[in-house]
C-alpha positions, 0 to 999 in steps of 0.5 A: 631084267627083260621087263625093266625097259618096258616098265621104265618106258611105261613110267616115262609115258605116264609121267606128266608133261612139264608145266610151261614157264608162264614168264616165257609164255608172256615173253613170246606173246609180247614179241608177236605184238607188231605182227598181230597189229599188221594182220589186224589192219586187214580187217574192217569192223563195227565199233560201238562205244558206250559211256555211262556217267556216275549218275547212270546216264548212258550214251553211245556212238557206233562207227564203221572202221576201215584201214585203207591206204595204210590209214584208219578211217572212222565213219560215224553211223549211229548215235544211241543205237539210232541211225544218223539222219539222212543229212548227217549220214550223207555228211559223214559219207562225204567226209569219209569219201574226201579222206579216202580220195585224199589218200588215193591221190598220194603217190605210192611212195608217199603212202608207203612212207606214211605206212612205214611211219605208222608202223614205227609209231605203233612200235614206239607206243608199244615199247612199254609192252616189252617191259611186261615180262620183267615187271611181273611175277607170273603164275600159271593158274590153269587152262581154259577154252576161249572161243573153243581154243585152249588158253593158259590162265596166268596171274601177273603180280607186280614184281618188287623192285622193278624199275621201268625204262619207258615212261608208260611202263612206270604204271605197270607196278600199279596194276595186277592182272590175270591174262588168258593166252592162246596156246597156239598163237600166243595171243592175249585173248582175255585179260582182267586188270585192276589198279592197286595203286594210284597213278596218272595217265595220259595227256590230261594226267588222268589220276586212276584210283585203286578199284579201277578195273579193265576187262578185255576179250578177243574173238577168233576171226577167219581162224587166222587172228584174234581180234577185239570183242570187248573192252570194258572199264569201270572207272574211278579217277580224278582229272584236275579237281574233278572226280570221275566215275562211271563205265566205258564199254567198247564192243567190236563186231562184223569183222570182214577182210577189207579190200578196196571194194569192201562193203561199207555198213550203214547205220541201219545194217549195223543196228545196236552192237550189244 
């Protein structure tokens, strides 16, 4: 009998840890969305937007993006990976300076109210995300490492009979996805989504067809937050009576913690963001 206890202890120690519940992982990640958004506004960055039409023709615009006084400011710094001309660059800088001066002239109380309103608007825009845990059947596929950090890989398949409450959430059962969630922060660090049934989206009722796919990846910044690295969309859609096809590729780089004296980036310094 003396050996029974040690044997039992060894058996428990050798037993595999219980597999985490993927639905609870997703539920926790969704609950952190608002806090993550607040942290992200502390950063300025470079965003390069590239568009390719159905004929293969590409064009791009590059912006320096900052949040100041609770407002987002986007300053165009390059077109097709070429810095703006001196005149156009000066024009963009004047537009930016004017917008910043306008915000700076407001009372602290008014700026605080506008910031609170922006938080409420973002929270309202993300109401559909709260329905994600109920909209899908989740399966834990395994683990991966993103930027050196362990992440769960979870598949999301539309749940039969799901009834959406938010208008945007009505699109959830038209999309299936595979998501990577960081095991420490519970942030979504990567996602692949595919339209499996057509649906209409946005103000202009863009009709997204099956086959439209979206790829989303994030990167760890300052070891405190995950921020977007790339959003790529292969589009098969229709708006009004016109078929649309092509791709959109947004890349994000040069993240820096923003302060009132943070350096603005010129088009030359930004260069091609590929």
